C-alpha angles and dihedrals in degrees: 000000000000117000107228098169119140090250091056091050089052092050091047091051091051091053092048089050089054091049093052091048091049089051090050092052092047093052090048098050096043098046095037087056091047089051093051092049095049099043106098112237095359111162119207091201101053108015119088118231089243091059086079090061099042117126108268095020115130091238100041097112094044097046097041090045095053091045091053091050091046090051095048094046091048091047091053093044095048092045091051091046094051094045099045107020119149086206120095103239116193116222098009092195091060089046091054092054095044096047103035095051099068094054091046090048090050091053091049092051091050093050098041111047118209093252095051110056104353097186093055091044092050091050090053090048094052091046084063096040100048103031091041091060093041092049091051091054093044090059084076087078097063109018130083131239135309091020095052091057093047088049091059091046095051093043092050092050091050093049095043091050089064087079089071089067087072094050104033090159089076097063106355124259093267092055092043093053091048091050086060100041104038098058088052090048090051090049094049094051090045090049089051089058090047092053093047091052089047091049 
C-alpha cells in the first residue's frame, strides 16, 4: 500500500529538490569545464568566469546557456525545497531570501553578459557571491553534523575570499573569483545529496 500522507509528500518534495540541485551542479561543472577547455588562450588565473560568456567570445552561447539552465534548475530546486522541506527551517522568510537570490543572480548573469550592461551583470554576480556564502552558513541552523559544520566552513571560505577581489594581484582575478564560487558550488552539490537522503 502506498503511503500518500502529507508527511510523505513533504519528504518526497525534499528529495526531488535535491535531485534538481544536483542536476544543476552537474550541468554547471561539466559545461563550465568544456567552455574553459575550448576557449582559445583562456587563463584560469587571470580570466573571469564571465569572460566565457561575453558577447563575441567563442564560448558565449555554451557558457551562457549552461548558466541559464543551472539557474533555472537551482531556482526550481530551491523553491521546491523551501515549500515542501521535511527539515525544520527557522525564520523561513530569511531562508527564502538567502536561498533564492543565488539562482536569480545566476539567471541574471546568463542573460546580461559582462560586456553588455556591466552594472546589472555585476549585481547578478554578487547576488551569487554574497548570498551563496551566507546561505551555506545559514544551513547550520537546520542541518545535522557533520554537514552543518562543513556548511559553515565552506560559506566562510567563500565570503572571506571576496577580499581577494580588492587585491587581485595576490592570486589573480580568475583565482580570486573561483575561491568565492567553488566553495559555494561544493556546498550546493553536497546540500543536494543531504536533501535527497532526507527525502
